[in-house]
PDB file of N, CA, C and O in Angstrom:
ATOM      1  N   MET A   1     235.358 163.560 113.320  1.00  0.00           N
ATOM      2  CA  MET A   1     236.423 163.926 112.237  1.00  0.00           C
ATOM      3  C   MET A   1     237.429 164.827 112.876  1.00  0.00           C
ATOM      4  O   MET A   1     237.142 165.602 113.788  1.00  0.00           O
ATOM      5  N   LYS A   2     238.683 164.684 112.333  1.00  0.00           N
ATOM      6  CA  LYS A   2     239.760 165.515 112.632  1.00  0.00           C
ATOM      7  C   LYS A   2     239.665 166.732 111.849  1.00  0.00           C
ATOM      8  O   LYS A   2     238.959 166.813 110.844  1.00  0.00           O
ATOM      9  N   SER A   3     240.419 167.740 112.332  1.00  0.00           N
ATOM     10  CA  SER A   3     240.469 169.125 111.614  1.00  0.00           C
ATOM     11  C   SER A   3     240.881 168.897 110.187  1.00  0.00           C
ATOM     12  O   SER A   3     240.235 169.375 109.255  1.00  0.00           O
ATOM     13  N   TRP A   4     241.961 168.164 110.019  1.00  0.00           N
ATOM     14  CA  TRP A   4     242.521 168.089 108.642  1.00  0.00           C
ATOM     15  C   TRP A   4     241.574 167.415 107.705  1.00  0.00           C
ATOM     16  O   TRP A   4     241.597 167.679 106.503  1.00  0.00           O
ATOM     17  N   GLN A   5     240.732 166.541 108.227  1.00  0.00           N
ATOM     18  CA  GLN A   5     239.736 165.892 107.394  1.00  0.00           C
ATOM     19  C   GLN A   5     238.553 166.839 107.052  1.00  0.00           C
ATOM     20  O   GLN A   5     237.994 166.763 105.958  1.00  0.00           O
ATOM     21  N   ILE A   6     238.205 167.668 107.937  1.00  0.00           N
ATOM     22  CA  ILE A   6     237.155 168.566 107.718  1.00  0.00           C
ATOM     23  C   ILE A   6     237.620 169.680 106.658  1.00  0.00           C
ATOM     24  O   ILE A   6     236.798 170.126 105.857  1.00  0.00           O
ATOM     25  N   VAL A   7     238.860 170.090 106.666  1.00  0.00           N
ATOM     26  CA  VAL A   7     239.356 171.046 105.799  1.00  0.00           C
ATOM     27  C   VAL A   7     239.376 170.481 104.367  1.00  0.00           C
ATOM     28  O   VAL A   7     239.047 171.200 103.424  1.00  0.00           O
ATOM     29  N   ARG A   8     239.766 169.180 104.191  1.00  0.00           N
ATOM     30  CA  ARG A   8     239.751 168.594 102.891  1.00  0.00           C
ATOM     31  C   ARG A   8     238.282 168.348 102.386  1.00  0.00           C
ATOM     32  O   ARG A   8     238.019 168.459 101.188  1.00  0.00           O
ATOM     33  N   LEU A   9     237.377 168.028 103.273  1.00  0.00           N
ATOM     34  CA  LEU A   9     235.973 167.832 102.957  1.00  0.00           C
ATOM     35  C   LEU A   9     235.433 169.102 102.463  1.00  0.00           C
ATOM     36  O   LEU A   9     234.861 169.112 101.373  1.00  0.00           O
ATOM     37  N   VAL A  10     235.559 170.201 103.170  1.00  0.00           N
ATOM     38  CA  VAL A  10     235.031 171.439 102.775  1.00  0.00           C
ATOM     39  C   VAL A  10     235.679 171.963 101.476  1.00  0.00           C
ATOM     40  O   VAL A  10     234.970 172.461 100.601  1.00  0.00           O
ATOM     41  N   ALA A  11     236.981 171.861 101.343  1.00  0.00           N
ATOM     42  CA  ALA A  11     237.635 172.204 100.055  1.00  0.00           C
ATOM     43  C   ALA A  11     237.180 171.505  98.924  1.00  0.00           C
ATOM     44  O   ALA A  11     236.978 172.109  97.871  1.00  0.00           O
ATOM     45  N   GLY A  12     236.975 170.148  99.042  1.00  0.00           N
ATOM     46  CA  GLY A  12     236.480 169.396  97.897  1.00  0.00           C
ATOM     47  C   GLY A  12     235.081 169.695  97.563  1.00  0.00           C
ATOM     48  O   GLY A  12     234.714 169.691  96.387  1.00  0.00           O
ATOM     49  N   THR A  13     234.245 169.966  98.573  1.00  0.00           N
ATOM     50  CA  THR A  13     232.907 170.290  98.322  1.00  0.00           C
ATOM     51  C   THR A  13     232.797 171.651  97.703  1.00  0.00           C
ATOM     52  O   THR A  13     231.933 171.830  96.845  1.00  0.00           O
ATOM     53  N   PHE A  14     233.601 172.631  98.065  1.00  0.00           N
ATOM     54  CA  PHE A  14     233.608 174.030  97.388  1.00  0.00           C
ATOM     55  C   PHE A  14     234.070 173.923  96.020  1.00  0.00           C
ATOM     56  O   PHE A  14     233.537 174.638  95.172  1.00  0.00           O
ATOM     57  N   VAL A  15     235.105 173.023  95.660  1.00  0.00           N
ATOM     58  CA  VAL A  15     235.591 172.960  94.332  1.00  0.00           C
ATOM     59  C   VAL A  15     234.454 172.374  93.430  1.00  0.00           C
ATOM     60  O   VAL A  15     234.143 172.917  92.370  1.00  0.00           O
ATOM     61  N   LEU A  16     233.845 171.235  93.902  1.00  0.00           N
ATOM     62  CA  LEU A  16     232.710 170.628  93.019  1.00  0.00           C
ATOM     63  C   LEU A  16     231.604 171.510  92.916  1.00  0.00           C
ATOM     64  O   LEU A  16     230.951 171.518  91.873  1.00  0.00           O
ATOM     65  N   MET A  17     231.272 172.347  93.983  1.00  0.00           N
ATOM     66  CA  MET A  17     230.056 173.218  93.759  1.00  0.00           C
ATOM     67  C   MET A  17     230.363 174.287  93.014  1.00  0.00           C
ATOM     68  O   MET A  17     229.465 174.685  92.272  1.00  0.00           O
ATOM     69  N   SER A  18     231.520 174.942  93.001  1.00  0.00           N
ATOM     70  CA  SER A  18     231.879 175.995  92.129  1.00  0.00           C
ATOM     71  C   SER A  18     232.014 175.670  90.687  1.00  0.00           C
ATOM     72  O   SER A  18     231.709 176.462  89.795  1.00  0.00           O
ATOM     73  N   LEU A  19     232.513 174.400  90.480  1.00  0.00           N
ATOM     74  CA  LEU A  19     232.582 173.914  89.046  1.00  0.00           C
ATOM     75  C   LEU A  19     231.169 173.651  88.519  1.00  0.00           C
ATOM     76  O   LEU A  19     230.911 173.933  87.349  1.00  0.00           O
ATOM     77  N   ALA A  20     230.282 173.146  89.293  1.00  0.00           N
ATOM     78  CA  ALA A  20     228.912 172.974  88.917  1.00  0.00           C
ATOM     79  C   ALA A  20     228.125 174.266  88.605  1.00  0.00           C
ATOM     80  O   ALA A  20     227.217 174.291  87.774  1.00  0.00           O
ATOM     81  N   LEU A  21     228.538 175.360  89.338  1.00  0.00           N
ATOM     82  CA  LEU A  21     227.868 176.633  89.069  1.00  0.00           C
ATOM     83  C   LEU A  21     228.593 177.458  88.004  1.00  0.00           C
ATOM     84  O   LEU A  21     228.034 178.428  87.495  1.00  0.00           O
ATOM     85  N   GLY A  22     229.816 177.090  87.665  1.00  0.00           N
ATOM     86  CA  GLY A  22     230.550 177.852  86.598  1.00  0.00           C
ATOM     87  C   GLY A  22     230.794 177.317  85.265  1.00  0.00           C
ATOM     88  O   GLY A  22     231.290 178.036  84.398  1.00  0.00           O
ATOM     89  N   ILE A  23     230.475 176.087  85.042  1.00  0.00           N
ATOM     90  CA  ILE A  23     230.670 175.438  83.816  1.00  0.00           C
ATOM     91  C   ILE A  23     229.336 175.458  83.063  1.00  0.00           C
ATOM     92  O   ILE A  23     228.319 175.090  83.651  1.00  0.00           O
ATOM     93  N   GLN A  24     229.290 175.884  81.749  1.00  0.00           N
ATOM     94  CA  GLN A  24     228.066 176.204  81.028  1.00  0.00           C
ATOM     95  C   GLN A  24     227.241 175.009  80.797  1.00  0.00           C
ATOM     96  O   GLN A  24     226.026 175.150  80.658  1.00  0.00           O
ATOM     97  N   GLY A  25     227.795 173.828  80.742  1.00  0.00           N
ATOM     98  CA  GLY A  25     227.083 172.467  80.405  1.00  0.00           C
ATOM     99  C   GLY A  25     226.267 172.031  81.546  1.00  0.00           C
ATOM    100  O   GLY A  25     225.324 171.254  81.402  1.00  0.00           O
ATOM    101  N   SER A  26     226.685 172.611  82.885  1.00  0.00           N
ATOM    102  CA  SER A  26     226.049 172.061  83.994  1.00  0.00           C
ATOM    103  C   SER A  26     224.475 172.516  84.144  1.00  0.00           C
ATOM    104  O   SER A  26     224.104 173.603  83.703  1.00  0.00           O
ATOM    105  N   PRO A  27     223.669 171.698  84.732  1.00  0.00           N
ATOM    106  CA  PRO A  27     222.278 172.039  84.799  1.00  0.00           C
ATOM    107  C   PRO A  27     222.049 173.084  85.906  1.00  0.00           C
ATOM    108  O   PRO A  27     220.920 173.561  86.017  1.00  0.00           O
ATOM    109  N   VAL A  28     222.958 173.446  86.667  1.00  0.00           N
ATOM    110  CA  VAL A  28     222.847 174.426  87.731  1.00  0.00           C
ATOM    111  C   VAL A  28     223.674 175.613  87.502  1.00  0.00           C
ATOM    112  O   VAL A  28     223.890 176.422  88.404  1.00  0.00           O
ATOM    113  N   PHE A  29     224.206 175.755  86.153  1.00  0.00           N
ATOM    114  CA  PHE A  29     225.089 176.861  85.825  1.00  0.00           C
ATOM    115  C   PHE A  29     224.411 178.177  86.137  1.00  0.00           C
ATOM    116  O   PHE A  29     223.237 178.421  85.859  1.00  0.00           O
ATOM    117  N   VAL A  30     225.311 179.062  86.781  1.00  0.00           N
ATOM    118  CA  VAL A  30     224.937 180.418  87.165  1.00  0.00           C
ATOM    119  C   VAL A  30     225.743 181.466  86.278  1.00  0.00           C
ATOM    120  O   VAL A  30     225.170 182.242  85.513  1.00  0.00           O
ATOM    121  N   ASN A  31     227.112 181.419  86.449  1.00  0.00           N
ATOM    122  CA  ASN A  31     227.958 182.391  85.795  1.00  0.00           C
ATOM    123  C   ASN A  31     229.444 181.768  85.830  1.00  0.00           C
ATOM    124  O   ASN A  31     229.840 181.021  86.726  1.00  0.00           O
ATOM    125  N   GLU A  32     230.161 182.161  84.789  1.00  0.00           N
ATOM    126  CA  GLU A  32     231.517 181.668  84.730  1.00  0.00           C
ATOM    127  C   GLU A  32     232.356 182.214  85.804  1.00  0.00           C
ATOM    128  O   GLU A  32     233.453 181.701  86.024  1.00  0.00           O
ATOM    129  N   TRP A  33     231.928 183.224  86.499  1.00  0.00           N
ATOM    130  CA  TRP A  33     232.837 183.762  87.533  1.00  0.00           C
ATOM    131  C   TRP A  33     232.995 182.914  88.728  1.00  0.00           C
ATOM    132  O   TRP A  33     233.873 183.134  89.564  1.00  0.00           O
ATOM    133  N   TRP A  34     232.135 181.931  88.814  1.00  0.00           N
ATOM    134  CA  TRP A  34     232.248 180.924  89.942  1.00  0.00           C
ATOM    135  C   TRP A  34     233.530 180.039  89.835  1.00  0.00           C
ATOM    136  O   TRP A  34     233.930 179.367  90.786  1.00  0.00           O
ATOM    137  N   LEU A  35     234.145 180.079  88.625  1.00  0.00           N
ATOM    138  CA  LEU A  35     235.364 179.364  88.414  1.00  0.00           C
ATOM    139  C   LEU A  35     236.450 180.058  89.178  1.00  0.00           C
ATOM    140  O   LEU A  35     237.423 179.421  89.581  1.00  0.00           O
ATOM    141  N   ALA A  36     236.306 181.438  89.408  1.00  0.00           N
ATOM    142  CA  ALA A  36     237.273 182.157  90.151  1.00  0.00           C
ATOM    143  C   ALA A  36     237.313 181.630  91.607  1.00  0.00           C
ATOM    144  O   ALA A  36     238.372 181.619  92.235  1.00  0.00           O
ATOM    145  N   PHE A  37     236.147 181.194  92.136  1.00  0.00           N
ATOM    146  CA  PHE A  37     236.087 180.681  93.401  1.00  0.00           C
ATOM    147  C   PHE A  37     236.887 179.342  93.483  1.00  0.00           C
ATOM    148  O   PHE A  37     237.557 179.115  94.491  1.00  0.00           O
ATOM    149  N   THR A  38     236.838 178.473  92.477  1.00  0.00           N
ATOM    150  CA  THR A  38     237.650 177.291  92.407  1.00  0.00           C
ATOM    151  C   THR A  38     239.119 177.707  92.443  1.00  0.00           C
ATOM    152  O   THR A  38     239.888 177.096  93.185  1.00  0.00           O
ATOM    153  N   ALA A  39     239.525 178.654  91.727  1.00  0.00           N
ATOM    154  CA  ALA A  39     240.952 179.079  91.702  1.00  0.00           C
ATOM    155  C   ALA A  39     241.376 179.646  93.194  1.00  0.00           C
ATOM    156  O   ALA A  39     242.498 179.480  93.672  1.00  0.00           O
ATOM    157  N   PHE A  40     240.354 180.304  93.814  1.00  0.00           N
ATOM    158  CA  PHE A  40     240.650 180.778  95.193  1.00  0.00           C
ATOM    159  C   PHE A  40     240.869 179.571  96.101  1.00  0.00           C
ATOM    160  O   PHE A  40     241.840 179.587  96.858  1.00  0.00           O
ATOM    161  N   VAL A  41     240.071 178.565  96.085  1.00  0.00           N
ATOM    162  CA  VAL A  41     240.181 177.363  96.886  1.00  0.00           C
ATOM    163  C   VAL A  41     241.568 176.685  96.590  1.00  0.00           C
ATOM    164  O   VAL A  41     242.313 176.352  97.511  1.00  0.00           O
ATOM    165  N   GLY A  42     241.865 176.506  95.342  1.00  0.00           N
ATOM    166  CA  GLY A  42     243.075 176.020  94.993  1.00  0.00           C
ATOM    167  C   GLY A  42     244.254 176.767  95.430  1.00  0.00           C
ATOM    168  O   GLY A  42     245.227 176.145  95.858  1.00  0.00           O
ATOM    169  N   ALA A  43     244.258 178.065  95.361  1.00  0.00           N
ATOM    170  CA  ALA A  43     245.321 178.948  95.803  1.00  0.00           C
ATOM    171  C   ALA A  43     245.568 178.770  97.309  1.00  0.00           C
ATOM    172  O   ALA A  43     246.716 178.733  97.751  1.00  0.00           O
ATOM    173  N   ASN A  44     244.446 178.656  98.119  1.00  0.00           N
ATOM    174  CA  ASN A  44     244.574 178.529  99.504  1.00  0.00           C
ATOM    175  C   ASN A  44     245.072 177.102  99.875  1.00  0.00           C
ATOM    176  O   ASN A  44     245.756 176.970 100.890  1.00  0.00           O
ATOM    177  N   LEU A  45     244.785 176.108  99.157  1.00  0.00           N
ATOM    178  CA  LEU A  45     245.391 174.759  99.349  1.00  0.00           C
ATOM    179  C   LEU A  45     246.847 174.833  99.117  1.00  0.00           C
ATOM    180  O   LEU A  45     247.601 174.287  99.923  1.00  0.00           O
ATOM    181  N   LEU A  46     247.310 175.462  98.083  1.00  0.00           N
ATOM    182  CA  LEU A  46     248.707 175.621  97.661  1.00  0.00           C
ATOM    183  C   LEU A  46     249.388 176.356  98.828  1.00  0.00           C
ATOM    184  O   LEU A  46     250.381 175.872  99.371  1.00  0.00           O
ATOM    185  N   GLN A  47     248.857 177.513  99.208  1.00  0.00           N
ATOM    186  CA  GLN A  47     249.459 178.261 100.290  1.00  0.00           C
ATOM    187  C   GLN A  47     249.544 177.472 101.579  1.00  0.00           C
ATOM    188  O   GLN A  47     250.537 177.622 102.291  1.00  0.00           O
ATOM    189  N   SER A  48     248.629 176.689 101.910  1.00  0.00           N
ATOM    190  CA  SER A  48     248.733 175.995 103.230  1.00  0.00           C
ATOM    191  C   SER A  48     249.654 174.897 103.048  1.00  0.00           C
ATOM    192  O   SER A  48     250.242 174.501 104.054  1.00  0.00           O
ATOM    193  N   ALA A  49     249.898 174.291 101.851  1.00  0.00           N
ATOM    194  CA  ALA A  49     250.931 173.205 101.680  1.00  0.00           C
ATOM    195  C   ALA A  49     252.267 173.792 101.868  1.00  0.00           C
ATOM    196  O   ALA A  49     253.120 173.172 102.504  1.00  0.00           O
ATOM    197  N   LEU A  50     252.512 174.983 101.339  1.00  0.00           N
ATOM    198  CA  LEU A  50     253.908 175.607 101.312  1.00  0.00           C
ATOM    199  C   LEU A  50     254.152 176.207 102.656  1.00  0.00           C
ATOM    200  O   LEU A  50     255.285 176.169 103.135  1.00  0.00           O
ATOM    201  N   THR A  51     253.167 176.754 103.286  1.00  0.00           N
ATOM    202  CA  THR A  51     253.527 177.468 104.629  1.00  0.00           C
ATOM    203  C   THR A  51     253.247 176.572 105.931  1.00  0.00           C
ATOM    204  O   THR A  51     253.718 176.910 107.017  1.00  0.00           O
ATOM    205  N   LYS A  52     252.452 175.400 105.782  1.00  0.00           N
ATOM    206  CA  LYS A  52     252.119 174.594 106.748  1.00  0.00           C
ATOM    207  C   LYS A  52     251.183 175.282 107.750  1.00  0.00           C
ATOM    208  O   LYS A  52     251.182 174.967 108.941  1.00  0.00           O
ATOM    209  N   TRP A  53     250.355 176.266 107.216  1.00  0.00           N
ATOM    210  CA  TRP A  53     249.350 176.961 108.086  1.00  0.00           C
ATOM    211  C   TRP A  53     248.093 177.067 107.258  1.00  0.00           C
ATOM    212  O   TRP A  53     248.135 177.389 106.071  1.00  0.00           O
ATOM    213  N   CYS A  54     246.949 176.785 107.913  1.00  0.00           N
ATOM    214  CA  CYS A  54     245.685 176.928 107.325  1.00  0.00           C
ATOM    215  C   CYS A  54     244.722 177.631 108.240  1.00  0.00           C
ATOM    216  O   CYS A  54     244.479 177.101 109.323  1.00  0.00           O
ATOM    217  N   LEU A  55     244.144 178.777 107.917  1.00  0.00           N
ATOM    218  CA  LEU A  55     243.256 179.508 108.731  1.00  0.00           C
ATOM    219  C   LEU A  55     242.104 178.621 109.201  1.00  0.00           C
ATOM    220  O   LEU A  55     241.801 178.511 110.389  1.00  0.00           O
ATOM    221  N   MET A  56     241.492 178.009 108.224  1.00  0.00           N
ATOM    222  CA  MET A  56     240.342 177.117 108.637  1.00  0.00           C
ATOM    223  C   MET A  56     240.632 176.081 109.696  1.00  0.00           C
ATOM    224  O   MET A  56     239.880 175.908 110.655  1.00  0.00           O
ATOM    225  N   GLU A  57     241.778 175.377 109.493  1.00  0.00           N
ATOM    226  CA  GLU A  57     242.247 174.484 110.523  1.00  0.00           C
ATOM    227  C   GLU A  57     242.437 175.159 111.921  1.00  0.00           C
ATOM    228  O   GLU A  57     242.036 174.596 112.939  1.00  0.00           O
ATOM    229  N   THR A  58     243.042 176.349 111.949  1.00  0.00           N
ATOM    230  CA  THR A  58     243.293 177.067 113.143  1.00  0.00           C
ATOM    231  C   THR A  58     241.990 177.371 113.778  1.00  0.00           C
ATOM    232  O   THR A  58     241.908 177.216 114.996  1.00  0.00           O
ATOM    233  N   LEU A  59     240.865 177.823 113.047  1.00  0.00           N
ATOM    234  CA  LEU A  59     239.594 178.189 113.545  1.00  0.00           C
ATOM    235  C   LEU A  59     238.884 176.895 114.156  1.00  0.00           C
ATOM    236  O   LEU A  59     238.263 176.943 115.217  1.00  0.00           O
ATOM    237  N   LEU A  60     239.034 175.714 113.380  1.00  0.00           N
ATOM    238  CA  LEU A  60     238.387 174.472 113.864  1.00  0.00           C
ATOM    239  C   LEU A  60     239.036 174.061 115.138  1.00  0.00           C
ATOM    240  O   LEU A  60     238.323 173.545 115.999  1.00  0.00           O
ATOM    241  N   ARG A  61     240.279 174.225 115.352  1.00  0.00           N
ATOM    242  CA  ARG A  61     240.956 173.830 116.589  1.00  0.00           C
ATOM    243  C   ARG A  61     240.480 174.759 117.759  1.00  0.00           C
ATOM    244  O   ARG A  61     240.378 174.308 118.900  1.00  0.00           O
ATOM    245  N   LYS A  62     240.200 176.019 117.467  1.00  0.00           N
ATOM    246  CA  LYS A  62     239.718 176.906 118.486  1.00  0.00           C
ATOM    247  C   LYS A  62     238.262 176.457 118.906  1.00  0.00           C
ATOM    248  O   LYS A  62     237.899 176.578 120.076  1.00  0.00           O
ATOM    249  N   PHE A  63     237.435 175.935 117.928  1.00  0.00           N
ATOM    250  CA  PHE A  63     236.126 175.431 118.281  1.00  0.00           C
ATOM    251  C   PHE A  63     236.241 173.986 118.921  1.00  0.00           C
ATOM    252  O   PHE A  63     235.216 173.338 119.135  1.00  0.00           O
ATOM    253  N   GLY A  64     237.324 173.554 119.184  1.00  0.00           N
ATOM    254  CA  GLY A  64     237.501 172.238 119.877  1.00  0.00           C
ATOM    255  C   GLY A  64     237.597 170.976 119.067  1.00  0.00           C
ATOM    256  O   GLY A  64     237.491 169.882 119.622  1.00  0.00           O
ATOM    257  N   VAL A  65     237.809 171.100 117.672  1.00  0.00           N
ATOM    258  CA  VAL A  65     237.987 169.944 116.878  1.00  0.00           C
ATOM    259  C   VAL A  65     239.412 169.418 117.029  1.00  0.00           C
ATOM    260  O   VAL A  65     240.356 170.208 117.040  1.00  0.00           O
ATOM    261  N   GLU A  66     239.586 168.137 117.142  1.00  0.00           N
ATOM    262  CA  GLU A  66     240.807 167.560 117.324  1.00  0.00           C
ATOM    263  C   GLU A  66     241.630 167.667 116.113  1.00  0.00           C
ATOM    264  O   GLU A  66     241.128 167.541 114.996  1.00  0.00           O
ATOM    265  N   CYS A  67     242.924 167.903 116.305  1.00  0.00           N
ATOM    266  CA  CYS A  67     243.977 168.123 115.278  1.00  0.00           C
ATOM    267  C   CYS A  67     244.118 166.811 114.473  1.00  0.00           C
ATOM    268  O   CYS A  67     243.829 166.754 113.278  1.00  0.00           O
ATOM    269  N   GLY A  68     244.578 165.761 115.187  1.00  0.00           N
ATOM    270  CA  GLY A  68     244.902 164.563 114.413  1.00  0.00           C
ATOM    271  C   GLY A  68     246.182 164.621 113.764  1.00  0.00           C
ATOM    272  O   GLY A  68     246.417 163.845 112.838  1.00  0.00           O
ATOM    273  N   CYS A  69     247.056 165.480 114.162  1.00  0.00           N
ATOM    274  CA  CYS A  69     248.507 165.631 113.587  1.00  0.00           C
ATOM    275  C   CYS A  69     249.265 164.349 113.833  1.00  0.00           C
ATOM    276  O   CYS A  69     250.433 164.242 113.462  1.00  0.00           O
TER     277      CYS A  69
END
């Protein structure tokens, strides 16, 4: 996988996981504060789209993952 694909995979997984943990109707509900994590992931995606820089992608490249730009 390319670095941009991994970033999207992790972001999508985090959003779905935090929604499952933060919505009261979910069988794995923990606390509503998990929804703040969803907002955090969304804010980071927005920031990376506007600045064209993503910390996770930079770290993945340092670990040798191909860019795929």
